[in-house]
C-alpha positions as a printed Julia matrix, in Angstrom:
563×3 Matrix{Float64}:
 102.75  137.43  125.5
 106.29  137.45  126.51
 109.24  136.37  124.54
 109.89  133.32  126.85
 106.13  132.29  126.39
 106.49  132.42  122.45
 109.69  130.36  122.58
 108.24  127.81  124.92
 105.04  127.64  122.56
 107.27  126.82  119.39
 109.26  124.33  121.13
 105.95  122.39  122.2
 104.44  122.42  118.8
 107.69  121.12  117.0
 107.76  118.36  119.52
 104.22  117.56  118.6
 104.86  117.46  114.88
 107.69  115.18  115.21
 105.55  112.8   117.34
 102.81  112.72  114.58
 105.35  112.05  111.62
 106.76  108.93  113.64
 103.47  107.76  114.34
 102.2   107.69  110.72
 105.44  106.19  109.57
 104.81  103.26  112.03
 101.37  102.82  110.87
 102.34  102.39  107.02
 104.68   99.82  107.93
 101.93   98.0   109.57
  99.31   98.49  106.55
  99.16   96.06  103.25
  98.21   98.1    99.95
  96.63   96.91   96.44
  96.52   98.7    92.85
  93.28   99.1    90.57
  93.6    99.53   86.65
  91.4   101.92   84.89
  90.03  102.21   81.07
  87.7   104.2    78.84
  86.62  104.18   75.21
  86.84  107.71   73.61
  84.54  107.96   70.56
  85.5   109.41   67.23
  83.95  112.77   66.53
  83.72  114.48   63.19
  85.62  117.73   62.63
  83.85  121.01   62.74
  84.16  123.96   60.36
  85.3   127.0    62.21
  85.74  129.28   59.32
  84.26  129.34   55.74
  83.59  127.49   53.57
  83.84  130.06   50.79
  85.28  130.67   47.19
  88.68  132.33   47.71
  87.67  134.73   44.86
  83.81  135.28   44.65
  82.23  133.47   41.62
  78.84  135.1    41.27
  76.76  136.6    38.54
  78.65  139.7    38.76
  82.05  138.19   38.51
  81.52  134.63   37.11
  84.66  132.51   36.54
  85.74  132.17   32.9
  85.6   128.55   31.6
  89.04  126.93   31.8
  89.96  129.13   34.98
  90.26  127.81   38.52
  87.84  128.18   41.5
  89.58  127.75   44.99
  87.5   126.58   47.95
  88.59  127.22   51.59
  87.61  126.42   54.89
  89.08  125.89   58.34
  87.98  122.96   60.65
  89.12  121.55   64.04
  88.93  117.86   64.97
  88.3   117.18   68.75
  90.34  114.17   68.45
  93.23  116.29   66.83
  93.0   114.12   63.83
  94.14  115.58   60.27
  90.79  116.53   58.12
  89.88  116.63   54.3
  87.68  119.58   52.97
  85.33  118.04   50.29
  83.03  120.1    47.93
  80.22  118.24   46.51
  77.58  118.71   44.08
  74.94  117.12   46.17
  74.47  117.13   49.93
  75.94  113.79   50.59
  79.36  112.58   51.61
  80.96  109.18   52.25
  83.89  109.28   54.52
  87.1   107.51   53.52
  88.4   104.23   54.61
  91.76  103.64   56.1
  92.59  107.14   56.37
  91.72  107.83   52.67
  90.03  111.0    51.19
  86.14  110.93   51.38
  84.07  110.85   48.24
  80.85  112.71   47.1
  77.78  110.69   46.61
  77.26  109.4    42.97
  80.58  110.88   41.78
  79.42  114.15   42.14
  82.66  115.65   43.43
  83.76  119.27   42.51
  87.05  118.97   44.48
  88.64  117.27   47.62
  91.65  118.75   49.56
  94.73  116.8    50.78
  94.67  116.0    54.51
  95.34  119.09   56.58
  96.15  119.58   60.23
  93.3   120.4    62.58
  92.83  124.06   62.95
  94.61  124.9    59.74
  93.01  126.15   56.61
  92.3   123.58   53.78
  91.69  124.31   50.13
  90.81  122.56   46.91
  90.73  123.6    43.34
  88.25  122.87   40.65
  88.9   123.98   36.87
  85.75  125.18   35.18
  84.67  123.51   31.9
  82.89  124.74   28.83
  80.27  121.97   29.65
  79.46  123.27   33.15
  76.22  125.01   33.75
  76.34  128.81   34.1
  75.05  128.25   37.97
  76.41  125.62   39.93
  75.55  124.62   43.57
  78.04  123.28   45.73
  78.13  121.66   49.62
  81.16  121.78   51.72
  82.1   118.84   54.09
  84.92  118.19   56.39
  86.0   114.54   57.16
  88.72  113.45   59.54
  91.27  110.59   58.33
  90.61  108.36   61.13
  92.07  104.97   59.97
  89.19  102.8    61.41
  86.29  104.96   61.76
  86.44  108.12   59.87
  83.55  110.61   60.31
  82.31  113.54   58.3
  80.16  116.63   59.15
  76.54  115.67   58.67
  75.16  118.34   56.72
  76.87  120.25   53.76
  77.76  123.82   54.27
  76.96  126.27   51.38
  78.68  129.25   52.84
  77.27  132.58   52.46
  77.04  135.96   50.32
  78.98  136.3    47.15
  81.52  133.86   48.2
  78.9   131.24   48.87
  77.28  128.53   46.68
  76.52  128.56   43.89
  79.7   129.32   41.7
  79.07  130.8    38.19
  80.85  129.98   35.09
  81.32  132.28   32.19
  81.22  130.58   28.85
  83.01  131.94   25.87
  80.96  133.75   23.16
  79.95  132.14   20.01
  81.75  133.55   16.93
  80.99  131.97   13.5
  81.77  134.5    11.0
  82.98  137.93   10.2
  82.04  140.24    7.32
  82.74  143.58    5.95
  80.3   146.06    4.19
  81.16  148.85    2.05
  77.59  150.01    1.39
  76.94  148.15   -1.73
  76.34  144.74   -0.24
  78.31  142.09    1.76
  82.15  142.4     1.02
  81.54  144.99   -1.86
  84.39  147.22   -0.79
  84.36  151.02    0.05
  85.04  154.1    -2.06
  87.58  156.49   -1.05
  86.08  158.98    1.1
  83.44  156.3     2.17
  83.05  153.97    5.18
  83.88  150.37    5.91
  81.73  148.4     8.32
  83.0   145.14    9.97
  80.33  142.87   11.54
  80.67  139.71   13.4
  78.08  136.95   13.71
  78.45  136.46   17.38
  76.53  136.15   20.73
  76.71  134.99   24.23
  74.32  132.49   25.71
  75.01  133.3    29.41
  72.17  135.15   31.07
  71.89  133.96   34.53
  71.94  137.25   35.98
  72.3   139.75   33.29
  72.61  138.85   29.5
  76.1   138.97   28.43
  77.19  141.21   25.83
  79.71  140.94   22.91
  82.5   143.21   21.55
  84.29  143.11   18.22
  87.96  144.06   17.87
  89.4   144.38   14.31
  93.25  144.16   13.99
  95.77  144.74   11.05
  97.86  142.01   11.86
  98.16  138.88   13.7
  99.81  140.17   17.0
  96.73  139.34   19.03
  94.07  141.28   20.99
  92.41  141.66   24.34
  88.98  143.19   25.1
  90.83  146.58   25.39
  92.02  146.49   21.81
  94.67  145.14   19.37
  98.07  144.3    20.52
  99.51  145.66   17.17
  97.85  147.85   14.85
  94.15  148.52   15.4
  91.39  149.12   12.88
  88.35  149.62   15.13
  86.43  148.3    17.96
  82.86  148.04   18.58
  80.79  148.78   21.74
  79.28  146.01   23.69
  76.04  144.65   22.34
  73.74  141.75   22.74
  74.82  140.07   19.47
  76.35  140.81   16.2
  78.68  143.51   17.1
  79.95  145.91   14.53
  82.46  148.75   14.05
  83.26  151.2    11.13
  86.11  153.04    9.85
  86.26  156.0     7.57
  88.44  155.44    4.25
  90.62  158.45    3.45
  89.35  160.72    0.9
  92.31  159.97   -1.35
  93.19  156.09   -0.93
  94.83  153.7    -3.36
  92.84  150.85   -4.64
  93.86  147.68   -2.68
  92.95  144.73   -0.67
  93.46  144.88    3.12
  93.57  141.63    5.29
  92.12  142.1     8.72
  91.92  139.6    11.85
  88.77  139.67   14.0
  88.31  138.84   17.54
  85.18  138.68   19.87
  85.21  139.1    23.6
  82.25  138.97   26.11
  81.53  141.49   28.74
  83.65  139.67   31.15
  86.64  139.92   28.94
  86.45  136.16   27.87
  87.6   135.6    24.4
  85.89  133.44   22.01
  87.37  130.04   21.28
  86.91  131.04   17.73
  89.35  134.0    17.75
  90.66  134.97   15.36
  88.77  135.06   12.22
  90.36  136.59    8.9
  88.85  138.81    6.22
  89.89  141.08    3.51
  88.29  144.29    2.61
  88.4   146.25   -0.58
  89.14  149.74   -1.08
  87.41  150.07   -4.54
  89.03  151.52   -7.6
  87.38  154.47   -8.96
  87.49  155.59  -12.73
  89.44  158.85  -13.15
  87.3   162.23  -13.81
  88.52  164.48  -16.67
  87.33  168.22  -16.66
  88.35  171.65  -17.88
  89.19  170.22  -21.42
  90.58  172.97  -23.81
  91.44  173.11  -27.54
  93.98  175.51  -28.86
  93.02  178.14  -26.22
  89.68  178.35  -27.83
  91.35  179.85  -31.05
  90.75  178.67  -34.44
  93.33  176.69  -36.12
  95.35  178.0   -39.17
  98.02  175.74  -40.24
 100.76  177.37  -42.26
 100.95  175.99  -45.92
 103.25  173.16  -46.54
 103.91  173.04  -42.74
 102.62  171.74  -39.56
 101.06  173.37  -36.17
 101.45  172.49  -32.74
  98.06  172.61  -31.43
  97.87  172.54  -27.55
  95.25  170.71  -25.37
  94.98  170.95  -21.75
  92.73  169.15  -19.11
  92.42  168.45  -15.46
  92.26  164.73  -14.15
  91.03  163.71  -10.78
  91.57  160.27   -9.48
  90.28  159.48   -5.86
  92.77  156.65   -5.82
  95.45  159.44   -6.21
  96.76  160.95   -9.31
  99.67  158.68   -9.08
  97.08  155.84  -10.05
  96.78  157.26  -13.71
  98.87  155.35  -16.3
  97.64  157.17  -19.66
  96.21  160.39  -20.32
  95.72  160.98  -24.21
  93.79  163.18  -26.54
  92.14  162.8   -29.99
  91.47  165.72  -32.27
  88.86  165.14  -35.16
  86.64  166.77  -37.38
  83.07  166.77  -35.69
  81.43  164.47  -37.93
  84.04  161.86  -37.57
  83.2   162.06  -33.65
  85.33  160.45  -30.87
  83.95  156.99  -31.68
  85.91  157.41  -35.37
  89.03  158.61  -33.84
  89.91  156.71  -30.5
  92.42  154.34  -31.79
  95.52  154.75  -33.59
  94.29  152.53  -36.43
  91.78  155.41  -37.2
  94.64  157.99  -37.67
  94.04  160.12  -40.96
  95.85  163.61  -40.88
  93.18  164.96  -43.02
  90.49  164.52  -40.04
  91.72  162.5   -37.21
  94.58  162.69  -34.9
  94.17  159.87  -32.43
  95.64  158.87  -28.97
  98.12  161.68  -28.67
  99.72  161.26  -25.49
  99.61  164.01  -22.75
 102.07  164.77  -19.88
 101.6   165.97  -16.36
 102.07  169.82  -15.76
 105.07  170.45  -13.33
 103.73  171.23   -9.83
 100.69  169.13   -9.95
 100.16  165.56   -8.77
 102.34  166.08   -5.55
 101.9   162.6    -4.01
  99.83  159.87   -3.26
  97.35  161.8    -1.32
  96.88  164.33   -4.31
  93.77  163.38   -6.43
  94.41  166.21   -9.1
  96.85  166.44  -11.88
  96.93  169.01  -15.01
  97.87  167.6   -18.22
  98.93  169.09  -21.42
  99.01  167.74  -24.96
 100.37  168.88  -28.26
  98.85  167.62  -31.41
 100.95  168.12  -34.46
  98.33  169.01  -37.33
  99.41  168.68  -40.9
  98.81  171.46  -43.45
  96.22  169.52  -45.27
  93.85  168.82  -42.37
  90.39  169.43  -43.4
  89.06  173.14  -43.21
  85.75  173.66  -41.73
  85.12  177.42  -42.18
  82.63  179.07  -44.53
  84.85  178.43  -47.64
  85.43  174.89  -47.16
  83.61  171.49  -47.94
  82.4   171.45  -44.35
  81.13  174.69  -43.15
  78.53  173.11  -40.74
  81.38  171.24  -38.93
  84.25  172.12  -36.68
  87.1   170.47  -34.87
  86.75  168.81  -31.47
  88.97  166.92  -29.15
  88.4   164.48  -26.44
  91.0   163.81  -23.43
  90.73  160.2   -22.2
  92.23  159.25  -19.0
  92.97  155.5   -17.98
  93.96  154.32  -14.5
  96.1   151.03  -13.48
  92.87  149.09  -13.54
  91.99  150.15  -16.91
  89.04  152.18  -15.71
  88.65  155.06  -18.03
  86.66  158.38  -18.45
  86.78  160.62  -21.51
  85.53  164.24  -21.99
  84.94  166.11  -25.16
  85.77  169.9   -25.42
  82.79  171.97  -24.82
  83.03  174.2   -27.7
  84.98  173.34  -30.91
  87.06  175.57  -33.16
  87.46  175.78  -36.91
  90.23  174.86  -39.23
  90.97  177.67  -41.59
  91.04  177.26  -45.45
  94.61  177.74  -46.58
  95.21  177.66  -50.17
  99.06  177.34  -50.97
 101.21  175.97  -53.66
 104.99  175.16  -54.36
 106.17  175.6   -57.85
 109.35  174.86  -59.75
 111.84  177.61  -59.16
 112.82  178.47  -62.73
 112.07  177.89  -66.36
 114.99  177.53  -68.7
 113.85  177.83  -72.36
 117.43  176.65  -73.44
 119.34  178.38  -76.74
 116.97  179.62  -79.25
 117.77  181.87  -82.21
 115.68  184.4   -83.61
 112.6   182.8   -85.08
 112.95  179.57  -83.18
 110.53  178.39  -80.39
 109.66  175.48  -78.21
 107.23  173.65  -80.19
 105.58  171.78  -78.9
 105.56  173.27  -75.37
 108.19  171.25  -73.42
 109.29  173.12  -70.39
 107.51  171.93  -67.35
 106.86  173.73  -63.85
 105.34  171.26  -61.3
 102.77  172.88  -59.25
 102.21  171.15  -55.69
  99.23  171.82  -53.61
 100.59  172.76  -50.16
  97.32  173.81  -48.49
  94.14  172.06  -47.47
  91.84  173.05  -50.43
  91.6   172.32  -54.07
  93.33  174.97  -56.1
  93.52  176.62  -59.41
  96.25  179.15  -60.27
  96.58  182.71  -61.38
  99.5   183.19  -63.97
 101.31  186.68  -64.74
 104.79  187.4   -65.86
 107.2   190.12  -67.09
 108.83  190.85  -70.26
 112.18  189.28  -70.37
 115.32  191.6   -70.83
 119.03  191.1   -71.48
 119.86  194.07  -69.11
 120.14  196.53  -72.08
 117.95  197.57  -75.02
 117.01  193.91  -75.79
 113.22  193.08  -74.74
 111.15  189.88  -75.31
 107.66  190.72  -74.68
 105.66  188.46  -72.03
 103.48  187.32  -74.59
 105.93  185.54  -76.44
 105.82  182.9   -73.64
 102.76  180.48  -73.8
 101.65  177.85  -71.45
  99.3   174.92  -71.5
  97.94  172.29  -69.02
  98.58  169.28  -71.22
 101.8   167.68  -72.62
 102.58  167.88  -76.29
 100.61  171.02  -76.93
 101.61  173.06  -80.13
 103.07  176.42  -79.37
 100.38  177.97  -81.68
  97.58  176.26  -79.18
  99.02  177.62  -76.03
  97.93  180.41  -73.95
 100.01  183.62  -74.19
 101.31  184.88  -70.84
 100.13  188.34  -69.67
 101.26  190.84  -67.07
  97.83  190.53  -65.73
  97.0   187.73  -63.29
  94.84  185.39  -65.23
  93.0   182.25  -63.52
  93.66  178.97  -65.16
  91.68  175.84  -64.1
  94.58  173.65  -63.35
  92.27  171.99  -60.76
  94.8   170.66  -58.45
  93.1   168.39  -56.0
  93.31  168.82  -52.05
  96.42  167.13  -50.74
  95.59  164.34  -48.55
  99.12  163.03  -47.71
 102.2   165.14  -46.77
 104.33  162.32  -48.22
 102.5   162.31  -51.49
 101.15  165.88  -52.12
  98.89  166.48  -55.04
 100.96  167.96  -57.98
  99.78  169.33  -61.56
 102.3   170.37  -64.32
 102.25  173.62  -66.51
 103.89  173.24  -70.02
 105.69  176.33  -71.21
 107.39  177.46  -74.38
 108.93  180.67  -75.76
 109.26  182.09  -79.36
 112.4   184.55  -80.15
 110.95  187.47  -82.14
 112.71  189.13  -85.09
 115.11  191.94  -84.21
 116.21  190.58  -80.81
 119.78  191.11  -80.26
 121.81  188.12  -79.0
 122.35  187.82  -75.25
 120.94  186.1   -72.15
 117.32  187.38  -71.34
 115.68  186.93  -67.94
 112.37  187.59  -66.42
 109.84  186.61  -63.81
 106.68  184.74  -64.03
 104.23  184.51  -61.0
 102.07  181.45  -60.1
  99.51  182.2   -57.44
  97.03  179.81  -55.89
  93.4   180.37  -56.21
  90.8   178.48  -54.03
  89.56  175.86  -56.41
  85.88  175.04  -57.02
  84.38  172.6   -54.38
  83.66  169.99  -56.65
  87.32  169.96  -57.69
  88.67  169.31  -54.31
């Protein structure tokens, strides 16, 4: 087709179009038009759950919800009428829609929880706080209801969800805990010895057993800082393992431990870490006081005792004392020294003291370098008994040859517990005969032929040993340092006052025993004393002058019946 033909075709078509438009406009003007209204009633439809329902955190047999804790229920619903909706969680499969836009209610007041009004398509949630009165397993049904003000509608059938987050929810109840006790091995609350064990036991159990029987655990603390299932916040004494009931835990008491009472605080938890409502319960355990133990007692190094005449002797005693509550627990260590027939029972108090046969309750002291502290159970002691010269002898020549001397060491702790041990082998106290005598005899001034008549010069003889004694007397001639000599025999002596010179016994150069019979001294403050009366005659032919000589008085072991 040529260009000219095309152009003609376009012109003709355009003209034809214009003609048709004019024709139509003319026709409208000529036609009369009417309007018709339309209407429809759209019904209210219940919302539909599109996601859920579910517990936000699974509450099942493995992970139950502790009583007093919250369970959050969630679901998402859409409403075809684009209205807000409520999520209701009921105990039964029945729901009643609200009136005038109000929230729905579960049948027979069986509501777990109801959400607030929520936009269609947005997730709704509601919360229930579990109670101790709730069953262990609790069924729930989820409904969604719109808030239509005139004719609210709910989903027809309750939805129970699925899996671990679906119905039912499980409630974990706190374990029962009625008492706690400690047992040291000798009966309830008897305490424990150092080196022993202390067991704590809770009277506790858990009734939950929907899936698996719950177990209980005991945590024992030394203070009130609190505890969790993992242990004490403060100082921990012990924790138990999980057990079906009556959990217990144990501690070892140190081998050396002071006797004391220790307060403790007991907590019980179940296997889901839930604390008992009865936490905490208190108690107090006792570390028992043990009596000290005396050993290794010695007396005078096992040597016999020989007291110097008229003097005293320091007699050493040693011992070792053990105290499981520590050597510092000891308050008194003492020894008593006694003749064996007296026995410790006759020489265990100061009131029984008698320097002849009993030296009671002599204090002992700790040997340096022993008893180093509160964890040391041993201490060595030494004691010094000051023995008087007149202590009863027990050797073969004595009144008590079948006896000996013994000592007992007695230890007392701060609770008045005692232990006494007698030395294993006794020692002898040796007989020692001794005397002390007036140091001089002055016969005065006598002329030739004069004499002391009756005998009137006295020498006092004091018994300074531990036996009865007699005396051996002897002397020398008296001289003036030159040719003058007064024979020893001119001196006479007697054992009684007012003895005539003629009746006296002449002194000799040979020691001669005289039965003075001085009794054994029994008190150092009041020794036994006997007198000897002396006199001298000046023979004819003696030149004037001052004459001197020496008399000797020796002690002789007296007859036993004269002691």
